[in-house]
N, C-alpha and C positions, 0 to 999 in steps of 0.2 A: 655583043652578047644578046642572047635570046631571052625569051620570058622564063625559061627553065633554070636560068643561071643568074639570077639577080643577086648581087652581093653589094655590100657597102662600097662606096666610091673608092677607087684606087688612089693611093698616095701619089704625091708628086714624083714623076720620074719612073713610076711603076708601069711595066709593060707586060701584057699577057703573052706567055711563051707557048702554052699548050692548054688544051681542054679535053678532059676525058669523062666518059660516062660508064657506069656499071649498074646491073640490076640483079636482084635475086631471082632465082627460078620462078618464084610465086608471082613476080612482077609487082609486088606490093610495096617493096622498098627499093630505092635507087639512090646512088651517089653520083654527084657531079663534082669533079675535081678540076680546079683551074690553077695552073702553075704560072706564077709571075716571076720576074726577076728578083723579087724580094720575099714572097710568101707563097705558101700552099694554102688555097682556099677550098674548103670542103662544105658541100651542102648535102645533108641527108634528107630525103623526102620519103615520107611513109603515107600509104593510103590506109585509112582505118574504115572498116565497115563498108568498103567498096566505093565510098563517095566522099569522105572527108579527108583532106590533105593536111599533113603536119610537117613542117620543116624545121631543121636546126642548122646552124652554121658554126663552122670552126675556122680558125686561121692559125697557121703555124709559120713562124719566121724561119726562113731557110737557114740563116746563120745559127739557129739553135740546134740544128740537127748535126750531131757529132759524127755519126757513122751509119752507113747503110750497107747491110750484108746481103749479097745476092746469093741465092741457093740454086 
């Protein structure tokens, strides 16, 4: 992992499967998503007033997702 995707330690046997990044057009907000074999880890990073960064983290256990509809 790089400095932009710091998450709490992975649990035993957890392996990173993929890493994805996205940004708003304004470039002020971005999301980094890491998919492991157990969880979906999401980090939202926002730039406030052009110089202050704020981050929040989410974790979703893949077994808790019942259905994904593709459109």
